[in-house]
MARDO-359759 format. One record per residue (C-alpha): x, y, z. Coordinates in steps of 0.25 Angstrom, whole numbers, padded with zeros to 4 digits, always signed. Example, Ala and Ser with C-alpha at 12.3 -4.5 7.8 and 13.67 -1.06 7.14 Angstrom:
BEGIN
+0049-0018+0031/+0055-0004+0029/
***
This chain:
BEGIN
+0071+0030+0020/+0056+0030+0015/+0051+0017+0008/+0039+0024+0003/+0037+0035-0009/+0034+0045+0002/+0039+0045+0017/+0030+0037+0027/+0028+0050+0036/+0023+0058+0024/+0014+0046+0020/+0008+0045+0034/+0006+0060+0035/-0001+0062+0022/-0009+0048+0020/-0011+0043+0035/-0014+0055+0044/-0021+0047+0054/-0009+0039+0056/-0002+0052+0062/-0009+0051+0075/-0009+0036+0077/+0001+0024+0077/-0005+0014+0067/+0000+0000+0068/-0011-0009+0064/-0008-0010+0049/-0011-0025+0049/-0025-0021+0052/-0026-0011+0041/-0017+0000+0035/-0022+0014+0036/-0026+0020+0022/-0020+0033+0017/-0027+0046+0015/-0025+0047+0001/-0031+0033-0002/-0044+0039+0004/-0043+0052-0004/-0040+0044-0016/-0052+0034-0014/-0061+0046-0011/-0057+0053-0024/-0060+0040-0031/-0074+0038-0025/-0078+0052-0028/-0072+0052-0042/-0078+0039-0047/-0092+0032-0047/-0090+0017-0044/-0102+0008-0047/-0104-0007-0043/-0094-0014-0052/-0105-0025-0055/-0111-0016-0065/-0107-0010-0078/-0110+0005-0076/-0098+0014-0077/-0096+0016-0062/-0097+0001-0061/-0086-0001-0072/-0078+0009-0065/-0078+0001-0052/-0075-0011-0060/-0063-0005-0066/-0058+0000-0052/-0060-0014-0046/-0053-0021-0057/-0041-0012-0058/-0040-0012-0042/-0040-0027-0043/-0028-0027-0053/-0021-0017-0046/-0022-0024-0032/-0017-0037-0039/-0005-0029-0045/-0002-0023-0031/-0001-0038-0026/+0007-0041-0039/-0003-0051-0043/-0005-0053-0057/-0019-0052-0061/-0017-0064-0071/-0015-0073-0059/-0022-0066-0048/-0036-0060-0046/-0040-0051-0034/-0054-0052-0028/-0058-0040-0020/-0064-0043-0006/-0067-0036+0007/-0054-0040+0014/-0044-0051+0016/-0053-0060+0024/-0064-0059+0013/-0053-0064+0003/-0050-0076+0012/-0065-0079+0013/-0066-0079-0002/-0055-0088-0004/-0061-0098+0007/-0075-0097+0001/-0070-0100-0013/-0061-0112-0008/-0072-0118+0000/-0081-0118-0012/-0069-0124-0020/-0066-0135-0010/-0081-0137-0007/-0080-0152-0010/-0066-0155-0005/-0065-0146+0007/-0055-0134+0010/-0043-0137+0018/-0037-0124+0024/-0023-0121+0029/-0018-0108+0036/-0008-0102+0043/-0008-0098+0057/-0005-0084+0055/-0017-0082+0047/-0027-0071+0050/-0041-0075+0056/-0047-0073+0043/-0038-0084+0037/-0040-0093+0048/-0055-0093+0046/-0055-0100+0033/-0052-0113+0041/-0067-0113+0045/-0071-0116+0030/-0060-0126+0027/-0069-0138+0026/-0057-0147+0024/-0050-0143+0037/-0039-0132+0040/-0024-0132+0045/-0017-0120+0052/-0002-0119+0049/+0004-0114+0062/+0017-0110+0056/+0024-0107+0043/+0032-0120+0045/+0019-0128+0044/+0015-0121+0031/+0029-0124+0025/+0028-0139+0029/+0015-0140+0023/+0020-0133+0010/+0033-0141+0009/+0027-0155+0013/+0015-0153+0004/+0006-0160+0015/-0002-0156+0026/+0004-0162+0040/-0006-0156+0049/-0018-0161+0056/-0028-0153+0048/-0040-0161+0050/-0043-0162+0035/-0057-0167+0032/-0054-0171+0018/-0043-0176+0009/-0032-0166+0009/-0030-0168-0006/-0044-0166-0009/-0046-0153-0001/-0044-0138-0006/-0033-0132+0002/-0031-0117+0006/-0019-0112+0013/-0019-0099+0019/-0010-0089+0027/-0007-0075+0029/+0004-0068+0021/+0006-0060+0034/+0002-0062+0048/-0008-0052+0053/-0004-0054+0067/+0012-0052+0067/+0015-0049+0052/+0023-0061+0049/+0023-0064+0034/+0021-0078+0029/+0028-0084+0017/+0021-0081+0004/+0026-0092-0004/+0017-0102+0003/+0006-0101-0008/+0016-0104-0019/+0022-0116-0012/+0008-0121-0009/+0005-0121-0023/+0017-0128-0027/+0018-0138-0016/+0013-0152-0016/+0001-0147-0008/-0005-0141-0021/-0004-0154-0028/-0011-0162-0016/-0022-0152-0013/-0028-0139-0019/-0023-0129-0010/-0024-0114-0011/-0016-0103-0004/-0023-0091+0003/-0014-0079+0007/-0019-0069+0017/-0011-0056+0013/-0019-0046+0020/-0009-0043+0031/+0003-0044+0021/-0002-0035+0010/-0002-0023+0020/+0013-0021+0020/+0018-0031+0010/+0018-0034-0006/+0009-0045-0009/+0016-0051-0021/+0007-0061-0030/+0016-0060-0042/+0020-0074-0041/+0006-0080-0044/+0011-0094-0044/+0015-0093-0030/+0005-0083-0025/-0007-0087-0015/-0020-0092-0022/-0027-0082-0013/-0022-0069-0007/-0031-0061+0003/-0028-0047+0007/-0035-0033+0011/-0031-0020+0004/-0034-0011+0017/-0022-0018+0023/-0013-0012+0012/-0021+0001+0009/-0029+0004+0021/-0041+0006+0012/-0049+0000+0005/-0055-0011+0014/-0054-0022+0004/-0047-0035+0002/-0043-0045-0009/-0042-0059-0013/-0031-0062-0023/-0033-0075-0030/-0024-0083-0040/-0032-0084-0053/-0027-0099-0055/-0035-0103-0042/-0046-0093-0043/-0056-0103-0047/-0056-0110-0033/-0064-0098-0028/-0075-0098-0037/-0082-0110-0031/-0086-0102-0018/-0101-0103-0014/-0104-0089-0013/-0105-0079-0025/-0109-0064-0024/-0114-0054-0033/-0104-0051-0044/-0097-0065-0044/-0107-0072-0052/-0112-0072-0067/-0125-0078-0064/-0134-0084-0053/-0147-0092-0053/-0156-0092-0041/-0165-0103-0047/-0173-0112-0038/-0167-0125-0043/-0155-0118-0050/-0145-0110-0041/-0133-0107-0049/-0122-0096-0051/-0110-0093-0060/-0098-0087-0055/-0091-0077-0063/-0080-0083-0071/-0072-0071-0074/-0061-0065-0065/-0060-0072-0051/-0064-0059-0044/-0077-0058-0051/-0082-0071-0045/-0076-0068-0031/-0080-0054-0028/-0093-0055-0022/-0103-0043-0023/-0099-0029-0027/-0084-0027-0025/-0080-0016-0015/-0077-0008-0028/-0075+0006-0020/-0065+0000-0012/-0058-0008-0023/-0057+0006-0030/-0051+0011-0018/-0039+0001-0020/-0034+0010-0031/-0033+0021-0022/-0027+0013-0011/-0016+0007-0021/-0013+0020-0027/-0011+0027-0014/-0003+0015-0008/+0007+0015-0019/+0009+0030-0019/+0012+0030-0004/+0020+0017-0002/+0025+0014-0017/+0023-0002-0015/+0021-0012-0004/+0035-0016-0003/+0038-0002+0002/+0026-0004+0012/+0033-0018+0016/+0046-0012+0018/+0041+0000+0026/+0032-0008+0035/+0043-0018+0038/+0053-0009+0041/+0043-0002+0052/+0039-0016+0057/+0054-0020+0059/+0057-0008+0067/+0044-0009+0075/+0046-0024+0078/+0060-0022+0083/+0057-0011+0092/+0045-0020+0098/+0055-0031+0099/+0065-0023+0107/+0055-0017+0116/+0059-0022+0130/+0055-0020+0145/+0065-0015+0155/+0068-0030+0159/+0072-0033+0145/+0058-0041+0141/+0052-0038+0128/+0040-0029+0128/+0035-0036+0115/+0032-0050+0111/+0032-0050+0096/+0025-0061+0088/+0034-0064+0077/+0039-0076+0070/+0054-0079+0069/+0054-0078+0054/+0047-0065+0053/+0056-0052+0052/+0051-0038+0053/+0062-0034+0043/+0058-0044+0032/+0044-0041+0026/+0043-0055+0020/+0042-0061+0034/+0036-0050+0042/+0025-0039+0040/+0024-0026+0049/+0016-0031+0060/+0020-0034+0074/+0013-0043+0084/+0017-0043+0098/+0012-0042+0113/+0019-0035+0125/+0024-0039+0139/+0027-0031+0151/+0040-0032+0156/+0036-0043+0166/+0032-0052+0154/+0016-0049+0155/+0008-0047+0143/+0003-0033+0140/-0012-0034+0135/-0014-0031+0120/-0026-0023+0124/-0019-0014+0133/-0008-0012+0123/-0018-0008+0112/-0026+0001+0121/-0013+0009+0124/-0009+0008+0110/-0022+0015+0106/-0021+0025+0117/-0007+0028+0111/-0014+0029+0097/-0007+0017+0092/-0015+0007+0083/-0013-0008+0083/-0019-0021+0083/-0020-0031+0095/-0026-0044+0098/-0027-0057+0090/-0026-0049+0076/-0035-0060+0069/-0023-0069+0069/-0027-0081+0077/-0015-0090+0073/-0004-0080+0075/-0010-0076+0089/-0011-0090+0094/+0003-0093+0089/+0011-0081+0094/+0004-0080+0106/+0004-0095+0109/-0010-0097+0111/-0015-0111+0109/-0029-0114+0104/-0033-0119+0118/-0028-0106+0124/-0035-0098+0113/-0048-0105+0116/-0047-0102+0131/-0044-0088+0128/-0057-0087+0121/-0064-0094+0131/-0059-0084+0141/-0064-0072+0133/-0053-0069+0123/-0060-0063+0111/-0054-0055+0098/-0052-0041+0103/-0055-0042+0118/-0046-0038+0129/-0040-0052+0133/-0026-0049+0130/-0019-0060+0138/-0025-0074+0142/-0017-0085+0150/-0004-0077+0149/-0005-0075+0134/-0008-0063+0125/-0021-0065+0116/-0017-0056+0105/-0006-0047+0100/-0002-0033+0097/+0000-0030+0082/+0007-0018+0076/+0007-0018+0061/+0013-0007+0051/+0010-0003+0037/+0014+0005+0025/+0011+0018+0033/+0018+0015+0046/+0030+0023+0050/+0041+0024+0060/+0032+0033+0068/+0022+0021+0071/+0034+0012+0075/+0039+0023+0085/+0025+0026+0091/+0022+0012+0093/+0036+0010+0100/+0033+0021+0109/+0020+0016+0113/+0026+0002+0115/+0035+0008+0126/+0023+0009+0135/+0024-0005+0137/+0039-0006+0141/+0043-0008+0155/+0057-0001+0157/+0059-0006+0171/+0068-0018+0172/+0060-0025+0182/+0047-0023+0174/+0038-0023+0186/+0025-0017+0188/+0030-0003+0191/+0023+0008+0184/+0030+0012+0171/+0029+0025+0163/+0029+0023+0148/+0040+0031+0141/+0030+0034+0130/+0021+0042+0139/+0031+0048+0148/+0045+0050+0143/+0040+0054+0129/+0029+0063+0133/+0037+0075+0134/+0041+0074+0120/+0027+0074+0116/+0023+0087+0124/+0015+0080+0134/+0011+0082+0148/+0011+0067+0153/+0000+0071+0163/-0010+0074+0151/-0019+0064+0146/-0012+0060+0133/+0000+0051+0128/+0009+0054+0117/+0005+0049+0103/+0013+0036+0099/+0016+0042+0085/+0026+0051+0091/+0020+0065+0087/+0026+0076+0095/+0015+0086+0094/+0004+0090+0103/-0006+0081+0095/+0003+0069+0099/-0005+0066+0111/-0017+0056+0110/-0028+0056+0121/-0029+0044+0130/-0041+0036+0130/-0051+0034+0141/-0056+0020+0145/-0070+0017+0141/-0081+0015+0151/-0092+0005+0149/-0102+0016+0147/-0094+0021+0135/-0095+0007+0128/-0106+0006+0118/-0119+0000+0125/-0123-0007+0113/-0109-0015+0111/-0112-0026+0122/-0100-0034+0117/-0091-0022+0120/-0097-0020+0133/-0096-0034+0138/-0081-0034+0134/-0078-0021+0140/-0084-0025+0153/-0076-0038+0153/-0063-0030+0150/-0067-0021+0162/-0067-0032+0172/-0052-0036+0169/-0042-0028+0178/-0034-0020+0168/-0019-0020+0169/-0010-0008+0165/-0004-0011+0151/+0008-0002+0153/+0021-0010+0155/+0026-0011+0168/+0013-0008+0175/+0005-0021+0180/-0006-0013+0187/-0021-0017+0185/-0033-0009+0188/-0048-0013+0191/-0053-0005+0180/-0048+0001+0167/-0051+0015+0172/-0041+0013+0183/-0031+0007+0172/-0033+0020+0164/-0031+0029+0176/-0018+0021+0179/-0013+0024+0165/-0010+0038+0169/+0002+0032+0177/+0008+0029+0164/+0005+0042+0158/-0006+0036+0150/-0018+0045+0150/-0032+0046+0144/-0042+0056+0141/-0050+0052+0128/-0061+0042+0128/-0058+0028+0124/-0066+0024+0111/-0060+0011+0106/-0069+0000+0113/-0061-0012+0109/-0049-0008+0118/-0056+0000+0129/-0057-0005+0143/-0068-0001+0153/-0071+0001+0167/-0083-0007+0171/-0089-0007+0186/-0089-0020+0192/-0104-0020+0192/-0104-0020+0177/
***
């Protein structure tokens, strides 16, 4: 039974033709934009002349009208009453977080800002701690937050540099972990406001809703219990435009007005006298004093198109939530049941015990995991991503900008992380395992336009890593995806192609394999990339296919070895970040 007004297959064929030839599983990064959205936006741009909204010309007034109606429509989309909330347009969720920090630092200038945040926070949320003049604290579990809220006191060793009752406090956390999709309690802001903490210290709540709003309904209808500040990005929901927002409770909005910086359009007067330096901040609506410079009025106008198309295709966010959650529950169950011939699990899935993929209140449609061979050794995330890309599957690997989640789930202590950094680990490089532990994760995430074809394609690909032998020794093994199914794709297994993961049965379903880049093919001007590629080339690459523990003196020989597993290559490899090279020992 279809949840949407139109079947998902029809939506994908008409609106997302580019998804017909790939398996896209990185909706947590951004969701694809529909074709009709871009057509509607093109029609809007070609049919109207939009001027700078800081003027009074007809074209400028038209821009102002589109901006202000978009503001109201988006507040309504999040069920936020304009009487109690204001929406400030910003570049993205990170810009919203910075705006809150800048405002509170100005508000707490004489008393100090004390910052408390959850360990599941995105890197951009963690970064606020560097501006907390009165110290910071990380809550490493929900239980610590619950204890803090219930007792009304701070029991941590947080190294406060001011009397706690005199400082301004900020408590921040994500509505959904961008690492594994776990959804955190949304009642914390209301409980904080009603608790003894509020009476003892001026404390505000900041909710990072960027990951959450992509596949869930953000409901701010209860303004008394809503977060003081909510940060989000619209491209996570619609795919386009690249724009973000900060939603502020009007009751506490004035605390943001004492920030030091002011930009064009946010002030009524500025004096540049030699002895008289002064400015007057706008006193109208809150957003008028916070949107620095000319707003991105073309992108804001595009929100009208985005919202219209989204509602036409999907109906509402509740439909999106149910659809994505259903698919995620199926994918999780299949990944969790995937086992080697000796019974050991293929996937180590990083999930809290309270998170249930069948319950969108506790879990979003994101799965974080790593792979083990039948003998228990880790399969490198870079090897996995390389093979996924070869099979035209798009996902994300690495630290995914969630340092607390990575440290917690991978059991990495601060000394271990410092040691890994000293030994060369950097964001995005090829160090997959250090001291017997993975350095990052594999993340797959589903969205509004995901389908069972994506789930089935990914699971067929996952069988490459299953060792069916009961002993799980290092004997060579032929992946069923590339052999047993090849006849169904009309393939000759000796040709330089592999079947597409999305399951198309036509002649166009074969994607060319990729050629390993040579040092000469790397841009000579990119010295950093060159240094990294030479470094990777000195590492003896192992075969990433399950059941095969062979290693090779060069990447060229590894690629030649892939033919044993019926993995072939013929097209140039153009993705520098995940390529490996063969470099001579002299280099």
